[in-house]
LUMMARMAR-29592 format. One line per 4 residues: number of its first residue (from 1); their letters; for each residue x, y, z of C-alpha. Coordinates in steps of 0.1 Angstrom, whole numbers. Example, Ala and Ser with C-alpha at 12.3 -4.5 7.8 and 13.67 -1.06 7.14 Angstrom:
% LUMMARMAR-29592
1> as> 123:-45:78; 137:-11:71;
% end
This chain:
% LUMMARMAR-29592
1> mtia> -2:2:1; 11:39:-7; 3:64:13; 11:104:4;
5> ldvt> 31:122:33; 37:160:41; 67:158:55; 81:188:78;
9> agak> 115:183:82; 138:196:111; 108:197:135; 108:200:170;
13> rqsf> 95:163:179; 90:137:158; 52:126:153; 38:107:130;
17> pagy> 7:109:119; 8:143:131; -28:152:109; -37:150:74;
21> newr> -33:177:48; -70:188:32; -47:204:6; -26:179:-5;
25> ksvr> -46:150:3; -17:136:25; -11:125:63; 13:149:81;
29> cqvt> 49:134:91; 70:157:112; 106:144:118; 136:160:137;
33> apav> 163:156:112; 172:178:87; 167:178:47; 201:171:47;
37> ggka> 223:141:30; 192:114:32; 189:123:69; 152:132:72;
41> nrai> 140:102:46; 159:78:69; 139:92:100; 108:93:81;
45> idlv> 113:53:72; 121:44:109; 93:67:124; 64:50:100;
49> aetf> 83:13:104; 82:23:141; 44:34:140; 30:1:124;
53> gipr> 53:-21:141; 73:-35:107; 108:-39:94; 122:-6:83;
57> advs> 128:-29:50; 93:-30:47; 91:7:43; 103:31:10;
61> iiag> 99:60:-5; 90:57:-34; 87:93:-50; 95:127:-35;
65> htss> 129:119:-24; 139:155:-24; 108:170:-18; 88:174:12;
69> skiv> 55:156:-6; 62:120:0; 52:89:-16; 59:55:10;
73> aiag> 52:19:4; 42:1:29; 47:-39:30; 40:-65:57;
77> tsrs> 10:-53:68; -24:-48:53; -44:-22:42; -72:-21:71;
81> eila> -43:-25:96; -30:8:81; -63:24:78; -68:16:113;
85> ilsa> -38:34:126; -44:59:110; -77:66:120; -67:57:161;
89> sga> -47:89:156; -68:116:140; -53:113:106;
% end
């Protein structure tokens, strides 16, 4: 399954999901890592994997490597589980 993320790098605290961006139709994600040298992308993968309780290898950024708008692919869990976790957190 893929989800669209609206990422804020260099935030004061990490948070995923951090709400929903109606305009971009994407889930907000905040990471403390700076957007330098792929650090924010690695932090996003870590945070998404931790949130869904899956290995890092099951999460990959498939579009938007250098943008704040990213498409993330998630394997190792069902669509209904992903939606349940996102809904429970208010995203």
